[in-house]
C-alpha positions in Angstrom: 22.3 -9.1 -24.7 23.3 -9.4 -20.9 24.7 -12.8 -19.8 23.2 -12.4 -16.2 21.6 -15.9 -16.1 24.9 -17.6 -17.1 26.7 -15.6 -14.4 24.0 -16.4 -11.8 24.5 -20.2 -12.4 28.3 -19.7 -12.1 28.0 -17.8 -8.9 25.8 -20.5 -7.3 27.7 -23.6 -8.6 31.3 -22.5 -8.0 30.9 -20.6 -4.8 28.2 -22.4 -2.8 30.5 -25.1 -1.5 33.4 -22.7 -0.7 31.4 -20.0 0.8 28.6 -21.9 2.8 29.8 -25.5 3.0 27.5 -28.5 2.8 26.1 -29.8 6.2 27.9 -33.1 5.8 31.3 -31.4 5.1 30.9 -29.2 7.9 30.3 -32.0 10.4 33.2 -33.9 9.0 35.6 -31.0 9.4 34.4 -30.1 12.9 34.6 -33.8 13.8 32.5 -33.3 17.1 29.1 -32.9 18.2 29.8 -29.6 19.8 27.1 -26.9 20.0 26.9 -24.9 16.8 29.0 -21.6 16.6 26.8 -18.6 16.9 28.0 -15.3 15.3 29.0 -13.0 18.1 27.0 -9.8 18.5 28.9 -6.9 16.9 29.5 -4.2 19.6 32.0 -1.6 20.1 34.3 -1.2 23.1 33.6 1.4 25.7 35.1 4.7 24.9 34.8 4.5 21.2 32.8 7.4 19.5 29.8 5.3 18.5 29.4 3.3 21.7 26.1 2.6 23.0 23.7 -0.3 23.9 21.5 -1.8 21.1 18.9 -4.2 22.0 16.8 -5.5 18.9 15.2 -2.5 17.1 16.0 -0.1 20.0 19.2 1.9 20.3 19.5 3.7 23.6 22.3 6.2 22.8 23.8 8.1 19.8 27.0 10.2 18.9 25.1 11.9 16.0 23.1 14.5 18.1 25.9 15.0 20.5 29.4 14.1 19.1 30.6 13.4 22.6 27.9 10.7 22.9 24.8 10.6 25.0 21.7 8.6 25.7 18.8 9.4 23.3 16.7 10.6 26.1 19.2 13.5 26.6 19.2 14.6 22.9 16.9 17.7 22.7 16.0 16.8 19.0 14.4 14.0 17.2 16.7 11.1 16.5 15.8 7.7 15.2 18.3 4.7 14.9 18.0 2.1 12.3 19.7 -0.8 14.1 21.7 -3.6 12.8 19.0 -6.0 13.6 16.4 -4.0 11.6 18.8 -3.9 8.7 19.2 -7.7 9.0 15.5 -8.4 9.2 14.3 -6.0 6.4 17.4 -6.6 4.2 17.2 -3.3 2.3 19.1 -2.9 -1.1 19.8 0.8 -0.6 19.9 3.4 2.0 16.5 4.8 0.6 14.9 1.5 1.6 16.8 1.3 5.0 15.2 4.7 6.3 11.7 3.9 4.7 10.1 3.2 8.3 11.6 6.2 10.0 9.0 9.0 10.7 9.5 12.3 9.0 11.4 10.7 6.2 10.0 10.1 2.7 12.0 7.6 0.7 11.8 6.5 -2.8 10.6 9.9 -4.0 12.5 9.6 -7.4 10.9 6.1 -8.2 13.1 3.6 -10.0 16.4 5.5 -9.8 19.6 3.7 -9.1 21.9 6.6 -9.3 21.7 8.0 -5.8 20.3 7.7 -2.2 17.5 10.3 -2.2 14.9 11.3 0.4 12.9 13.9 2.1 13.2 14.8 5.9 10.3 16.8 7.2 9.2 17.6 3.7 12.5 19.1 2.4 13.9 17.3 -0.6 17.5 16.8 0.5 18.5 15.1 -2.7 22.0 13.6 -1.7 23.1 16.6 0.4 22.1 15.2 3.7 24.3 12.2 3.9 27.1 11.8 6.4 29.3 8.7 7.0 30.7 8.0 10.4 30.2 11.7 11.3 32.0 13.1 8.3 30.3 14.7 5.3 29.6 12.4 2.4 27.6 14.8 0.3 27.1 14.5 -3.4 29.2 16.6 -5.8 27.5 17.5 -9.1 26.5 14.0 -10.3 28.7 12.0 -7.9 26.9 10.5 -5.0 29.5 8.3 -3.1 26.7 5.6 -2.7 27.1 3.3 0.2 26.0 -0.5 0.2 23.8 -1.6 3.1 25.9 -4.7 3.5 28.7 -2.5 4.9 26.4 -0.4 7.3 26.2 -1.2 11.0 23.5 1.3 11.8 21.8 4.5 10.5 21.2 7.6 12.7 18.5 9.9 11.4 18.6 13.3 13.0 15.7 15.6 12.0 16.1 19.4 12.2 19.1 21.6 11.9 22.6 20.3 12.7 24.9 23.0 11.4 26.4 23.6 14.9 28.5 20.5 14.8 28.2 19.5 11.1 28.6 22.8 9.2 26.7 23.6 6.1 23.6 21.6 6.2 19.9 21.7 5.3 17.4 22.7 8.0 15.7 19.5 7.5 18.3 17.3 9.1 20.7 14.6 8.1 21.4 10.9 8.1 24.7 9.5 9.7 25.6 6.1 8.3 27.8 4.2 10.6 29.8 1.6 8.7 31.0 -1.7 10.0 34.3 -1.7 11.7 36.7 -4.3 13.3 35.8 -6.1 16.5 38.0 -8.4 18.7 35.7 -11.4 18.6 36.3 -13.8 15.9 33.5 -14.1 13.4 32.7 -14.8 9.7 29.6 -14.9 7.7 29.0 -15.8 3.9 26.0 -15.3 2.0 24.4 -16.0 -1.4 21.3 -14.4 -2.7 19.1 -14.5 -5.8 16.1 -12.3 -6.6 13.9 -10.5 -8.9 15.1 -9.4 -12.3 17.7 -12.2 -12.3 19.8 -10.6 -9.6 22.5 -12.8 -7.9 25.1 -11.7 -5.3 27.7 -13.3 -2.9 28.9 -11.6 0.1 31.4 -12.1 2.9 31.9 -10.4 6.3 34.6 -11.5 8.5 37.1 -10.3 11.2 38.6 -10.7 14.7 41.7 -10.2 16.7 45.1 -10.4 15.2 47.1 -11.1 18.3 46.7 -13.0 21.5 46.6 -9.8 23.5 43.7 -8.5 21.4 45.2 -5.2 20.7 44.8 -5.6 16.9 41.5 -6.4 15.0 40.6 -6.6 11.5 37.4 -6.7 9.4 36.9 -7.5 5.7 33.4 -6.9 4.1 33.0 -7.8 0.4 30.2 -8.0 -2.0 29.7 -8.9 -5.7 26.3 -8.5 -7.3 25.1 -9.0 -10.9 21.6 -7.7 -11.7 19.1 -5.5 -13.0 16.1 -3.3 -12.0 12.5 -3.8 -13.6 13.6 -1.6 -16.5 14.3 -3.6 -19.6 18.1 -3.5 -20.5 18.9 -2.1 -17.1 21.9 -2.9 -14.8 22.4 -3.2 -11.0 26.0 -4.5 -10.9 28.3 -3.8 -7.9 31.8 -5.0 -6.8 32.5 -3.8 -3.2 35.4 -4.4 -0.7 35.7 -2.5 2.7 38.6 -3.2 4.9 39.2 -2.1 8.4 42.1 -2.3 11.0 41.9 -1.3 14.7 44.8 -0.8 17.1 43.8 -0.5 20.7 46.8 -1.0 22.9 45.0 0.2 26.0 41.5 1.3 26.9 42.7 4.9 26.5 43.9 4.7 23.0 42.2 3.5 19.8 43.0 4.0 16.1 40.8 2.5 13.4 41.8 2.6 9.7 38.9 2.2 7.1 39.3 1.7 3.4 36.6 1.1 0.8 36.6 0.3 -3.0 33.4 0.1 -5.1 32.5 -0.3 -8.6 29.0 0.2 -9.9 27.2 -0.2 -13.3 23.6 1.2 -12.7 20.7 2.8 -14.5 19.3 6.2 -14.5 15.6 7.1 -14.0 12.7 7.2 -16.5 10.3 10.1 -16.5 7.4 9.7 -19.0 4.3 11.7 -20.1 0.9 10.5 -18.9 -2.2 10.3 -21.2 -4.7 13.1 -20.4 -2.3 15.1 -18.5 0.8 15.6 -20.7 -0.8 14.7 -24.1 -4.5 14.0 -25.2 -6.2 11.0 -23.6 -7.4 9.9 -27.0 -3.9 8.8 -27.9 -4.1 6.2 -25.1 -1.5 5.0 -22.7 2.0 4.4 -23.9 2.6 0.9 -24.8 4.2 -1.2 -21.8 7.2 -2.4 -23.9 8.2 1.3 -24.2 7.4 2.5 -20.7 9.4 -0.5 -19.3 12.6 0.1 -21.3 15.1 2.8 -22.2 17.7 3.6 -24.8 20.9 1.6 -24.9 22.8 5.0 -24.7 21.9 5.2 -21.0 24.3 4.3 -18.3 25.5 5.2 -15.0 29.0 3.8 -14.2 31.0 4.8 -11.2 34.2 3.7 -9.3 34.9 5.0 -6.0 37.7 4.6 -3.4 38.0 5.9 0.2 40.5 5.7 3.0 40.5 7.4 6.4 40.8 6.8 10.2 39.0 7.5 13.5 41.5 8.1 16.4 41.0 8.6 20.0 43.1 9.0 23.0 42.4 9.8 26.5 44.9 12.1 27.9 43.5 12.0 31.4 40.1 10.7 32.8 38.8 14.1 32.1 40.2 14.9 28.7 40.0 13.2 25.4 41.3 14.1 21.9 39.8 12.7 18.6 40.5 12.9 14.9 38.5 11.7 12.2 39.4 12.0 8.6 38.4 10.5 5.2 39.6 11.0 1.7 37.3 9.7 -1.1 37.5 9.8 -4.9 34.9 8.9 -7.5 35.0 8.6 -11.4 31.6 9.0 -13.0 30.5 8.1 -16.5 27.0 9.1 -16.9 24.8 9.1 -20.1 21.1 9.7 -20.2 18.6 9.9 -23.0 15.7 11.2 -21.1 12.1 12.6 -21.8 12.3 16.5 -22.0 8.7 17.4 -22.3 6.1 17.4 -25.2 7.3 18.9 -28.4 3.9 20.7 -29.3 2.0 22.0 -26.2 -0.9 22.9 -28.5 -1.8 19.2 -29.2 -1.5 19.4 -32.9 -2.1 15.8 -33.9 0.2 16.0 -37.0 3.1 17.2 -35.0 2.9 15.6 -31.6 6.0 14.0 -30.3 8.1 13.7 -27.3 11.3 15.6 -27.0 14.2 13.7 -25.8 17.6 15.1 -24.6 20.8 13.3 -24.5 22.8 14.3 -21.5 26.3 13.2 -20.6 28.7 13.8 -17.7 32.3 12.6 -17.4 33.9 13.7 -14.2 36.2 13.1 -11.1 35.0 14.2 -7.7 37.3 14.3 -4.6 36.1 14.8 -1.1 38.2 15.4 1.9 36.8 15.7 5.5 38.7 16.3 8.7 37.3 16.7 12.3 39.5 17.4 15.3 37.9 17.4 18.7 38.8 18.1 22.2 36.5 16.7 24.9 36.7 17.8 28.6 34.5 16.2 31.3 34.0 17.9 34.6 31.6 18.6 37.5 29.5 21.7 37.1 26.7 22.9 39.4 26.6 19.4 41.0 26.1 17.7 37.6 28.1 15.9 35.0 29.5 18.5 32.3 30.9 17.6 28.8 32.5 20.3 26.9 33.5 19.7 23.3 35.6 21.9 21.1 36.1 21.1 17.5 37.7 22.4 14.4 36.8 20.8 11.1 37.5 21.2 7.4 35.8 19.9 4.2 37.2 20.2 0.7 35.0 19.1 -2.3 36.4 19.1 -5.9 34.7 18.2 -9.0 36.5 18.3 -12.4 34.8 17.3 -15.6 32.7 17.9 -18.7 28.9 18.0 -19.2 27.3 17.6 -22.7 23.7 18.2 -23.9 21.6 17.8 -27.0 17.9 18.1 -27.2 17.3 17.4 -30.8 15.7 14.0 -30.5 11.9 13.4 -31.1 9.8 10.4 -30.6 6.4 9.9 -32.0 3.7 9.8 -29.2 1.5 7.4 -31.3 4.4 4.9 -32.3 7.1 5.3 -29.6 10.3 3.5 -30.1 14.0 3.7 -28.9 15.2 2.2 -32.2 17.5 4.9 -33.3 21.1 5.9 -32.8 22.3 8.6 -30.2 25.7 10.2 -30.6 27.6 11.7 -27.8 26.3 15.3 -27.4 28.2 18.5 -27.6 30.1 19.7 -24.5 28.7 22.8 -23.0 30.6 22.8 -19.8 34.2 22.0 -18.9 35.1 23.2 -15.5 36.9 22.5 -12.2 35.1 23.5 -9.0 36.5 23.6 -5.6 34.5 24.3 -2.4 36.2 24.5 0.9 34.6 24.9 4.4 36.4 25.7 7.6 34.7 25.8 10.9 35.1 25.9 14.6 32.4 24.9 17.1 31.7 24.5 20.7 29.1 22.2 22.3 28.3 21.7 26.0 26.2 19.2 27.6 25.4 19.4 31.3 23.4 16.8 33.1 22.1 17.8 36.6 21.2 15.4 39.4 17.6 16.5 39.3 17.2 15.0 35.9 17.6 18.0 33.8 20.0 18.1 30.9 21.0 21.3 29.1 22.7 21.3 25.7 24.1 24.4 24.0 26.4 25.0 21.0 27.8 27.6 18.6 29.6 27.4 15.2 31.5 29.9 13.1 32.0 28.8 9.6 33.9 30.1 6.5 33.1 28.9 2.9 34.8 29.5 -0.3 33.7 28.5 -3.6 36.2 28.7 -6.7 35.1 27.6 -10.1 37.5 27.7 -13.2 35.7 27.5 -16.7 37.9 26.1 -19.2 35.7 27.1 -22.1 35.9 30.8 -21.3 39.2 30.6 -19.4 37.6 32.5 -16.4 37.5 31.9 -12.7 34.6 32.7 -10.4 35.0 33.1 -6.7 32.6 33.4 -3.8 33.1 33.5 -0.2 30.4 33.1 2.8 30.5 33.1 6.5 27.8 31.9 8.9 27.4 31.6 12.6 24.7 29.1 14.0 23.7 28.1 17.5 21.6 25.6 19.3 19.9 25.5 22.7 18.1 22.5 24.1 16.6 21.1 27.3 15.5 17.6 28.5 13.9 16.6 31.7 13.9 13.0 33.1 11.0 12.9 35.4 12.0 9.6 36.8 8.8 7.8 35.7 9.7 7.0 32.2 8.6 10.3 30.8 11.2 12.7 29.3 9.9 15.9 27.8 12.3 18.2 25.8 12.5 21.6 24.0 15.1 23.0 21.6 15.9 25.8 19.3 18.5 25.0 16.6 19.8 26.9 13.5 21.4 25.9 10.0 22.8 27.3 6.9 23.5 26.3 3.3 25.5 28.2 0.8 24.0 29.6 -2.5 26.2 29.8 -5.5 25.7 32.7 -7.8 25.0 36.6 -7.9 22.1 39.0 -8.0 21.5 41.5 -10.8 23.6 44.1 -8.9 26.6 41.6 -8.9 26.4 41.0 -5.2 26.8 37.4 -4.0 23.9 35.4 -2.6 23.8 35.1 1.1 23.5 31.6 2.7 20.0 30.3 3.1 19.3 30.2 6.8 17.1 27.8 8.8 15.8 27.8 12.2 13.7 25.3 14.2 11.6 25.2 17.3 10.9 21.7 18.5 9.2 20.3 21.7 8.8 16.6 22.3 8.0 13.9 24.7 9.7 10.5 25.1 8.5 7.5 27.1 10.7 4.7 28.1 8.9 2.0 30.3 11.2 0.8 33.1 10.1 -2.8 32.6 10.2 -2.9 28.8 12.5 -2.5 25.7 10.4 0.1 24.0 10.6 3.8 23.4 7.6 6.1 22.5 8.3 9.5 21.0 6.2 12.5 20.0 7.5 15.7 18.5 6.1 19.0 17.4 8.3 21.3 15.2 8.4 24.4 13.1 11.1 24.8 10.6 11.6 28.2 8.8 14.0 28.7 5.9 14.8 32.2 4.9 16.9 33.9 2.2 15.5 31.3 -0.2 16.1 32.1 -3.9 13.2 33.4 -5.7 12.6 35.2 -9.1 13.6 38.8 -9.4 10.4 40.6 -10.6 12.5 43.4 -12.3 15.1 41.1 -13.8 13.6 37.9 -14.6 17.0 36.3 -15.7 18.2 36.7 -12.2 17.1 35.6 -8.6 16.7 37.6 -5.2 16.6 36.3 -1.8 13.1 37.1 -0.6 11.7 33.5 -0.4 10.7 32.0 2.7 9.4 28.3 3.4 7.7 27.1 6.7 7.1 23.4 7.5 5.1 22.7 10.8 4.4 19.2 11.8 3.9 16.4 14.3 5.7 13.0 14.5 4.9 9.9 16.5 7.3 6.9 16.8 7.3 3.6 18.7 10.3 1.5 18.4 11.5 -1.6 20.4 10.0 -4.9 21.6 6.5 -5.7 23.0 7.8 -9.1 24.2 10.8 -11.4 23.8 9.1 -12.5 20.7 7.4 -9.5 19.3 9.4 -6.5 17.9 7.8 -3.4 16.4 8.5 -0.1 14.5 5.6 2.4 14.2 5.4 5.9 12.9 3.1 8.6 11.7 3.9 12.1 10.3 1.6 15.1 9.8 3.1 17.9 7.8 2.0 21.4 7.0 4.6 22.5 4.4 4.1 26.0 3.1 5.8 28.5 0.8 5.2 31.7 2.9 7.0 34.3 0.8 7.9 34.1 -2.9 8.1 36.0 -6.2 7.4 33.0 -8.2 3.6 33.2 -8.0 3.4 30.3 -5.6 3.1 32.1 -2.2 0.9 30.3 0.1 1.1 27.0 -1.9 2.3 23.6 -0.4 6.0 22.7 -1.0 6.5 20.3 -4.0 6.8 16.5 -3.1 6.0 17.0 0.6 3.1 14.6 1.6 0.9 16.0 4.5 0.4 12.4 5.9 2.6 9.4 6.2 2.2 6.3 8.3 4.3 3.1 8.6 4.2 -0.1 10.7 6.8 -2.9 10.8 6.2 -6.0 13.0 8.4 -9.1 13.5 7.4 -12.2 15.4 9.8 -14.9 16.4 8.0 -18.3 16.9 10.8 -19.6 19.4 9.4 -22.6 21.2 6.5 -23.4 18.8 8.7 -23.5 15.7 12.2 -22.9 16.7 14.3 -20.8 14.2 11.3 -19.2 12.3 10.4 -15.6 12.4 8.1 -13.7 10.2 8.0 -9.9 9.6 5.8 -7.6 7.7 5.2 -3.9 7.1 2.8 -1.3 5.8 3.9 2.1 4.4 1.4 4.7 3.5 2.6 7.9 1.7 -0.2 10.6 1.4 -0.9 12.6 -1.8 1.5 15.6 -2.6 2.1 18.2 -5.3 4.7 17.5 -7.9 5.5 21.2 -8.2 5.4 24.3 -6.1 2.7 25.8 -8.3 0.5 23.0 -7.0 -0.8 22.3 -10.6 -0.1 18.6 -10.6 -1.1 16.3 -7.8 0.6 13.0 -7.1 -1.8 10.4 -5.7 -1.4 8.6 -2.4 -0.2 5.0 -2.2 0.2 2.2 0.3 2.9 -0.5 0.0 3.3 -3.9 1.8 6.7 -5.6 2.6 7.3 -8.9 4.2 10.3 -11.0 5.5 10.6 -14.7 6.6 13.7 -15.9 8.3 14.5 -19.5 9.3 17.7 -20.4 11.2 19.1 -23.9 11.9 22.7 -24.8 13.1 25.0 -22.2 11.5 22.6 -21.5 8.5 20.0 -18.9 8.0 17.6 -18.7 4.9 15.7 -15.4 4.4 13.1 -14.2 2.0 12.5 -10.5 1.7 9.8 -8.9 -0.5 9.2 -5.3 -1.0 5.9 -4.1 -2.5 4.5 -7.5 -2.1 1.2 -6.7 -4.0 3.3 -5.3 -6.8 1.3 -1.8 -6.5 1.5 0.5 -9.4 1.9 4.2 -8.4 3.7 7.3 -9.3 6.5 8.3 -6.9 6.4 11.9 -8.2 5.4 14.0 -11.1 6.4 17.3 -12.6 4.6 19.9 -14.7 6.9 19.6 -17.8 8.4 16.1 -17.8 5.6 13.8 -16.7 5.8 11.2 -14.0 8.1 8.5 -12.7 6.9 5.2 -11.6 7.6 3.8 -8.1 9.4 0.6 -7.7 7.4 -2.6 -8.2 7.7 -5.9 -6.4 11.1 -7.0 -5.6 11.9 -10.3 -3.9 15.3 -11.6 -2.7 16.0 -15.2 -1.3 19.3 -15.3 0.8 21.2 -18.3 2.3 23.9 -17.3 4.9 26.1 -19.3 7.0 28.3 -18.2 10.0 31.5 -19.8 10.9 
């Protein structure tokens, strides 16, 4: 039995005085009636890569669409920014939740699953392959996810559509770029305690400032300890995390930031289950709650990750800047999962019906190295400001370990129970795989005096995959090359309206061979997008609309002549409309609103699903988040609330199983006084029961239920 309640009491009783301080003690220590200290806004100095003004829920610039950095209105693609204030107000527990109010993004698609951050962008299931951190790849490797805690995140940039020109191998759907907290030169400190649903308790600290009187050295420490669970009985949601940063900035022309991170997690896998009337006869009735709300003790997802890297910039002249970004990350993963593997008897024989369960285990070490070198040259061209960026990057992904599998377990559908032993399954894979990608890219951004901005780019990439199989003592190699480009145009009409248009390309590598022994070619993506942004001159609001068409070719599909193999005749086309409003209606009222219409179709396939809708891609989505600060009427109090609607979708490309639509309600209440803040955040307030997704063979997985967290924090 877990000792979570006991640990929660220890956390609160022994750390509250130290971390937060009692009001009387704080007054005695200060010894004066001075104005309370307010935590300084966390901003970056001019010249750093992710500089840009942020006002509440609205960010006005980004370095994700253009690595050289530019106003959002000059980016010829859809970009949304989840700001630090939104993260603070909504208090997401993972990256999935953080991007839940971004149009075009479908979060929580795999239900109650603590293993990874998973989402769809424009109807394409990226899994964990579309995540970047501080502009560098942070993609999953096999079953290693490099999960990032929201407490160490400063902002999240969501770029929708192909981004291969400056980021290399990437899905045509887009990417999210997580910007982590980094040192600042103003002294600050914040400590927090929280307690929430499923007996989950945590303590956090975020502090930093200058190390010398000349303010050339700055530091930051962000730490979190959490002990908790999910709604699944016997689950774990434990985390220990420490992130360190050190910035050296001797002049405005030079900046070097070192970033380190250590994190240890004990979390829980997902739970798919069959549904009465769909996976087995309705006459048997629903599975009992004490079974659907639990899992076997065999299950675990234990990880330990470390990373270290830097971001360096030096202005050689007023026109020429050099940058280098680097990160090395390592994670050890111990994953064990007894999961529902389909019904044992598809003919519904009442004497033999049972659920087949498979024991699956992974023990692996993954290493991820990413390096990006950039040369930026700023000049005048055709009477406008021109920024030319040349880059050379390198990514090396290595995963080394074993996989094991045993599908011999049966559970009676009429009397289900996990009361049996599970032994570690037999190893069927023992391998070491190394994927390296090298690329050179060129990106040019020209802003003319008439309001027109032109962006163009080109990349050449070389990818090599090498896999060593220890069980067969064999090595397989595969090499790919790809060339991608982009061309975009924006036009500032001078009255707040900024139309834009763009054409962008992407590529992703496919591992394996056709029947004739030839290697698969990369899957290619292309997107046409037109849009309109409106930024009122007298307000803090941005309204955006985008129309897009994404086509992916060279998609793997079944070989009709050799069913054991695949060919690349598949094609998928997604068209859609996205609407977004983000910012403040007044100095008290902030708002985020979005709507997405999607037409996701399989346009060519040998799998019998040509013309069908793409699996898990809802045709309609809508969201609205509002926050009201009561100010003069009730100083310190703010109230936030949100609605998220996810339309119906199909759980498979065959469109044989439909997943019903659902609407979720979220809320947040904050109250500030002196140096203290108390916040109550509740997701799925009405405790809506719904299926996040379903599959033809392994049933459905439930979406997350109500989750409430009460947080007390103090700034020093």
